[in-house]
C-alpha positions in Angstrom: -1.8 -7.6 -31.4 0.6 -8.8 -33.9 2.3 -5.0 -33.1 2.4 -6.0 -29.4 4.2 -9.6 -30.1 6.6 -7.6 -32.9 7.6 -5.6 -30.4 8.6 -7.7 -27.9 10.6 -9.5 -30.4 12.3 -6.7 -30.9 13.4 -6.5 -27.6 13.6 -10.0 -26.2 16.1 -11.4 -29.4 18.8 -8.5 -28.0 18.4 -9.7 -24.9 19.2 -13.3 -26.1 22.3 -12.2 -27.8 23.6 -10.4 -25.1 23.7 -13.7 -23.3 26.1 -15.4 -25.7 28.5 -12.4 -26.0 29.5 -11.4 -22.8 30.6 -14.7 -22.4 32.9 -14.6 -25.5 34.1 -11.1 -24.2 35.2 -12.5 -20.8 36.9 -15.5 -22.4 39.2 -13.0 -24.7 40.1 -10.6 -22.0 43.7 -10.9 -21.0 43.9 -11.7 -17.2 45.3 -8.0 -16.5 41.9 -6.6 -17.3 41.2 -5.8 -13.3 44.6 -4.0 -13.1 43.7 0.1 -12.2 46.9 2.1 -11.8 46.4 5.6 -9.9 47.8 8.7 -8.5 48.6 9.5 -5.0 51.1 12.0 -3.5 54.2 10.3 -3.8 54.1 7.8 -6.0 52.0 5.6 -8.1 49.7 2.6 -7.0 48.5 -0.8 -8.2 45.2 -2.7 -7.5 44.3 -6.0 -8.9 40.4 -6.9 -8.7 39.6 -3.6 -7.8 36.1 -3.6 -8.1 33.9 -6.6 -7.2 30.4 -7.5 -7.6 28.1 -8.8 -9.8 25.8 -7.9 -13.0 22.5 -9.2 -13.5 19.6 -8.9 -16.5 16.8 -10.9 -16.6 13.4 -11.1 -18.8 10.2 -11.5 -17.0 7.2 -13.2 -19.2 3.9 -13.6 -17.6 0.7 -15.2 -19.2 -3.0 -15.7 -17.6 -5.3 -16.4 -20.4 -5.3 -14.3 -22.9 -3.9 -11.4 -21.0 0.4 -11.3 -21.3 3.5 -8.6 -19.6 6.6 -8.3 -20.3 9.5 -6.8 -19.1 13.1 -6.5 -18.4 15.5 -5.7 -15.3 19.1 -5.4 -14.8 20.7 -4.9 -11.1 24.3 -3.8 -10.6 25.8 -4.7 -7.7 29.8 -3.3 -6.6 32.4 -3.0 -3.9 35.9 -1.2 -4.3 38.7 -2.3 -2.4 40.2 0.1 0.2 42.2 3.0 -1.4 43.9 6.1 -0.1 46.0 4.5 1.5 43.3 2.0 2.6 41.3 4.5 4.4 38.3 4.5 1.1 36.1 1.7 -0.3 32.9 2.5 -2.0 29.9 0.5 -2.7 26.5 0.5 -5.2 23.6 -1.0 -6.2 20.9 -0.1 -8.4 18.4 -1.3 -10.8 17.4 -0.5 -14.2 13.4 -1.6 -15.2 11.8 -1.5 -19.0 9.0 -2.6 -19.6 8.8 -3.7 -22.8 4.6 -4.3 -24.1 3.7 -1.0 -23.1 1.7 0.1 -19.9 -1.1 -2.5 -18.9 -5.1 -1.4 -18.8 -6.4 -0.4 -15.5 -8.0 -3.6 -15.9 -5.2 -5.6 -16.6 -4.3 -8.8 -14.6 -0.6 -7.4 -14.8 -0.7 -4.4 -14.3 2.1 -3.3 -11.6 4.1 -0.7 -10.5 6.2 -0.3 -13.6 2.9 0.8 -14.9 2.5 3.7 -13.4 5.1 5.6 -14.6 5.3 8.1 -16.8 7.9 6.5 -18.6 8.7 2.6 -19.7 12.1 3.2 -18.4 13.0 3.1 -14.6 16.0 3.3 -12.8 16.2 2.6 -8.9 19.4 3.4 -6.7 19.3 1.3 -3.5 22.5 2.8 -2.6 25.5 4.6 -3.3 28.3 5.2 -0.8 31.5 5.4 0.8 33.2 4.8 3.9 36.3 6.3 5.8 38.2 4.6 8.0 39.5 6.8 10.9 38.5 9.9 10.0 38.9 11.7 13.1 40.7 8.7 15.7 40.9 5.2 15.5 38.4 2.7 15.3 35.9 5.0 13.6 34.2 4.8 10.5 32.2 7.8 8.4 29.8 6.5 5.8 28.8 9.3 3.3 26.1 9.1 0.6 22.8 6.8 0.4 22.3 4.0 2.6 20.2 1.7 5.1 20.1 2.2 8.6 18.9 -1.4 10.2 17.9 -0.4 13.7 14.9 0.0 15.5 13.5 -0.2 11.7 14.9 -0.8 8.3 15.5 2.7 6.5 16.9 4.5 3.3 18.3 7.9 3.7 20.6 10.4 2.1 23.0 11.3 4.5 25.6 10.7 6.9 26.0 7.4 9.8 29.3 7.5 11.9 30.6 4.6 14.1 32.6 4.9 17.1 34.2 1.9 19.1 35.6 2.9 22.4 37.2 0.0 24.4 33.9 -2.6 24.7 31.5 0.2 24.2 30.3 0.2 20.0 28.8 3.9 19.2 26.8 4.9 16.4 25.2 8.4 15.0 23.1 9.0 12.2 21.5 12.0 10.4 19.8 12.9 6.7 16.7 13.3 4.0 14.6 10.0 4.1 14.3 8.2 0.3 12.1 6.0 -0.8 11.9 3.4 -3.8 7.5 3.7 -3.7 6.2 7.3 -2.4 7.7 10.7 -2.7 9.5 11.9 1.1 9.9 15.8 -0.2 12.5 17.0 2.7 11.3 14.1 5.4 14.3 14.1 7.6 15.8 11.0 9.8 18.0 11.1 12.9 19.4 8.3 15.1 21.7 6.5 17.1 22.7 4.1 19.1 24.7 2.2 21.6 26.0 -1.4 22.1 27.7 -3.1 25.3 29.1 -6.4 27.0 28.4 -6.0 30.1 29.2 -9.7 30.5 31.4 -11.9 28.4 28.6 -14.1 27.4 26.5 -10.8 27.0 25.6 -8.4 24.2 22.5 -5.7 24.6 22.3 -2.4 22.8 19.7 0.5 22.7 18.7 2.5 19.3 16.8 5.3 18.8 15.4 7.2 15.7 13.4 10.3 15.2 11.5 10.9 11.5 9.6 14.2 10.6 7.7 14.8 7.4 4.4 16.7 6.7 2.3 14.9 9.0 3.8 13.3 12.0 6.7 13.2 14.0 7.7 9.8 15.5 10.1 8.5 17.6 11.4 5.1 17.9 13.5 3.2 20.5 14.5 -0.4 20.4 16.0 -2.8 23.0 17.6 -6.0 22.2 19.6 -8.5 24.7 21.9 -11.6 23.4 22.7 -14.2 25.6 24.6 -17.0 25.8 23.5 -19.5 28.1 25.5 -22.4 27.4 27.8 -23.9 24.5 25.2 -24.7 22.5 21.9 -22.5 23.8 21.2 -19.1 22.7 18.7 -16.3 23.7 18.0 -13.4 21.6 14.9 -10.4 22.8 13.9 -7.3 21.1 11.5 -4.8 22.7 10.2 -1.8 20.4 8.7 1.8 21.6 6.9 3.7 19.1 5.7 7.2 20.5 6.6 6.1 24.2 4.0 3.1 23.7 4.9 -0.7 23.1 5.0 -1.7 19.7 6.1 -5.3 19.3 8.1 -7.8 21.4 10.5 -10.6 20.0 12.1 -13.5 21.9 13.9 -16.5 20.9 15.5 -19.7 22.2 18.2 -21.6 19.6 19.9 -25.0 20.3 22.4 -25.9 17.7 24.5 -29.0 18.4 27.1 -29.1 15.6 28.6 -32.3 16.7 25.1 -33.8 16.4 24.2 -32.0 13.3 21.1 -31.1 15.0 19.2 -27.6 16.1 16.4 -26.7 17.3 14.7 -22.6 17.2 11.5 -21.7 19.0 10.2 -17.8 18.7 7.8 -15.9 20.0 6.2 -12.5 18.3 4.0 -10.1 19.3 2.3 -7.0 17.5 1.5 -5.2 20.3 -0.7 -2.2 19.2 -2.6 -1.2 16.3 -0.9 1.0 14.0 -2.0 2.7 11.2 -0.4 5.4 8.8 2.9 6.3 10.2 6.1 8.7 8.9 8.0 5.2 8.2 4.9 2.5 7.4 5.6 -1.2 8.1 5.1 -2.0 4.9 5.1 0.3 1.5 1.8 -1.1 0.6 0.0 -0.1 3.9 -2.7 1.9 1.8 -4.2 -1.8 0.7 -2.8 -3.6 3.6 -4.8 -0.8 6.3 -4.1 -0.8 9.8 -1.8 -3.6 11.7 -3.7 -5.3 14.1 -2.4 -7.1 17.2 -1.6 -10.6 17.1 1.0 -13.1 18.6 2.9 -15.7 16.6 4.6 -19.0 18.0 7.3 -21.0 15.7 8.8 -23.7 16.4 11.6 -25.6 13.9 14.1 -28.0 14.2 16.6 -30.0 12.2 18.4 -33.6 12.3 21.1 -35.1 9.8 20.9 -38.7 9.5 24.2 -40.0 8.1 25.6 -38.3 5.2 23.2 -38.7 3.1 19.5 -37.9 4.7 18.1 -35.2 6.7 14.8 -34.0 8.8 13.1 -31.3 9.2 10.0 -30.1 11.1 8.3 -27.1 12.6 5.0 -25.7 13.7 3.6 -22.4 13.6 1.0 -20.7 15.4 -0.8 -17.0 14.5 -3.5 -15.7 16.5 -5.5 -12.4 16.5 -5.6 -10.7 20.0 -9.2 -9.5 18.7 -10.5 -12.2 16.8 -13.6 -9.5 15.4 -10.8 -7.6 13.9 -9.8 -10.7 11.3 -9.7 -9.5 7.4 -8.3 -10.0 4.2 -5.0 -9.6 5.2 -5.1 -10.6 8.6 -5.9 -13.9 9.5 -5.6 -16.5 12.4 -4.5 -19.9 11.1 -1.8 -22.9 11.8 0.8 -24.5 10.2 2.9 -27.9 10.5 4.6 -29.4 8.2 7.5 -32.2 7.7 10.6 -32.5 5.4 12.7 -35.4 4.3 16.3 -34.5 2.7 17.9 -36.9 0.7 21.7 -36.3 -1.2 23.4 -38.0 -3.1 21.7 -41.3 -3.3 20.4 -42.5 -6.4 22.8 -40.5 -8.5 25.9 -38.0 -7.8 25.5 -34.6 -7.3 21.7 -34.8 -6.5 19.2 -33.4 -3.8 15.9 -34.2 -3.0 13.3 -32.6 -0.7 9.9 -33.9 -0.1 7.5 -32.0 2.4 4.3 -32.3 3.6 1.9 -29.5 4.7 -1.0 -29.1 7.1 -2.9 -25.7 7.1 -5.7 -25.0 9.9 -7.0 -21.6 8.6 -10.4 -20.1 10.4 -13.0 -20.0 8.4 -11.8 -22.9 5.9 -11.4 -26.3 5.6 -8.1 -28.2 6.6 -5.4 -28.3 3.7 -3.3 -31.6 4.0 -0.7 -30.9 0.8 2.5 -32.4 -0.4 5.8 -30.4 -2.3 9.2 -32.2 -3.2 12.3 -30.5 -5.3 14.3 -32.1 -6.6 17.9 -31.7 -8.2 21.0 -32.6 -10.0 24.1 -31.6 -11.3 25.6 -32.4 -14.9 28.6 -31.0 -16.1 28.2 -27.1 -16.3 24.1 -27.8 -16.1 22.4 -27.5 -12.7 18.3 -28.5 -13.1 15.8 -28.9 -10.8 12.0 -29.2 -11.1 9.6 -29.3 -8.1 5.8 -28.4 -6.9 5.3 -26.2 -4.0 2.2 -24.9 -2.0 0.7 -22.0 -0.6 -2.5 -21.2 1.1 -2.6 -17.3 0.4 -1.7 -15.5 -2.5 -2.7 -11.9 -3.4 -3.5 -10.6 -6.8 -4.0 -6.7 -7.3 -6.2 -6.7 -10.2 -8.0 -3.7 -12.1 -7.3 -0.1 -10.9 -3.9 -0.3 -9.1 -4.2 3.4 -7.9 -4.2 2.9 -3.8 -6.7 5.6 -3.3 -9.4 3.9 -5.6 -9.0 0.6 -3.6 -9.3 2.4 -0.3 -12.7 3.8 -1.4 -13.7 0.8 -2.7 -15.7 -0.8 0.0 -15.6 -4.2 -1.0 -12.4 -4.5 -2.0 -13.0 -5.6 -5.6 -9.8 -4.9 -6.9 -8.3 -7.1 -4.7 -7.8 -10.6 -5.5 -7.1 -13.4 -2.7 -5.8 -16.6 -4.5 -6.4 -19.6 -2.2 -5.1 -23.6 -2.3 -2.2 -22.0 -5.1 -0.5 -24.9 -6.5 2.8 -24.5 -8.0 5.1 -26.6 -11.0 8.3 -25.3 -11.3 11.5 -26.1 -13.6 14.9 -24.2 -13.2 18.0 -24.9 -15.6 21.3 -23.4 -15.0 24.1 -23.3 -17.3 27.2 -22.1 -16.3 29.0 -20.1 -19.2 32.3 -19.7 -17.2 33.5 -19.9 -13.5 31.8 -16.4 -13.0 29.2 -16.0 -15.7 25.9 -18.2 -15.9 22.3 -18.5 -17.7 19.3 -19.3 -15.6 15.9 -20.6 -17.2 12.7 -20.8 -14.9 9.5 -21.7 -15.7 6.7 -21.3 -12.7 3.2 -22.4 -13.3 0.2 -21.6 -10.5 -3.3 -23.7 -10.2 -5.6 -21.6 -8.0 -9.4 -21.3 -8.3 -9.5 -18.0 -10.1 -7.5 -19.2 -12.9 -4.0 -20.6 -14.0 -0.9 -18.6 -13.9 2.6 -18.8 -16.1 5.6 -16.9 -15.4 8.9 -17.2 -17.5 12.2 -15.8 -15.6 15.4 -15.8 -18.2 18.5 -13.9 -16.9 22.4 -13.6 -17.7 24.1 -13.1 -14.7 28.0 -12.5 -14.2 30.6 -11.5 -11.3 33.5 -9.8 -11.8 
């Protein structure tokens, strides 16, 4: 245990020092540091602030009883200005993680995905692509590289996407090899296309198609979307998806937003239409733990109203119901939730805010729950301080063996620990080092039936 504590200090102390040196470095750097000079066919060019983005390094410590876990994360996001005659730009995002104290044992309470890799260091490339404007004809864009596509489903793939606008019609097509941060995709392929149009000035509709081919499945998905402005402040959105010619899900939403009154109301209905087990693109990367998704519907009604310059109220209702009551399980339940929030800004103290929330949960098989939450914040010079408490009826821990197959073969699902009536207390402190960088400290304590859980987050972030 002493060796483990010593190793943690070896990693954490350099991290704390790294929080101080960047602020000094940026403060002493010449203002022309962002000037980049390159060469074209005719003459040189100069860009100021050619690359913009954000870098964040974060330490995470977790404790429960005699067990603890310590990890580090570094995140980088960047975007370049257009270059090569303002036709090309590049964007990227990635993460590097380090398991500071070594892999947790299979019986460890904090064993997670970092403990399943061969090395204590792991990198993830979220996206890295280049955009080329008008590669063939005007009003077109070609994107090449690792990218996300947001159509019927969200897909990460390595390939190309071509967008073309022809008058009021917008079209796109894409294709490549599917990528995943959670599992091997080998040579899984993904292709698709879509078209969007405005048949009327206040109407927009689009159709999206996607095909995924892997070793076990060939899945075709089609999505139909409609946006309609009903009135100046009243809008409608609807979506209907099909999977292999069978209905998948339905979503409709009515929104009323009156800016002059500082008021808004949203009413939505979502229905998951058919049970879905393993597919080429699963609804969740944890589908093997969650199991088959069963049909249900969810009705949500939320509203907000500002009262003068300093007050605001927000309220809402969620009603979730399984289509077949006999299919309820650990991760799929009926419940009703109602909440009411009262917000106060700059009343007792300048640059302060407070939010007070009352929640009521009615869950089948459990007593009704009435709980309170609060969040208080105050800015003092370069400090942004906050404390609060929140409530969650459901949370889940995956303890013991984190091997998915072992969990599947455990009929009692003893490796899945459901936490109920989770009360959280937290404190946050943000300090602005410069206009572009800050240090953040956040401590969270969660109290529930299985035990007490503590988490410390310490991060340094800078924009460039």
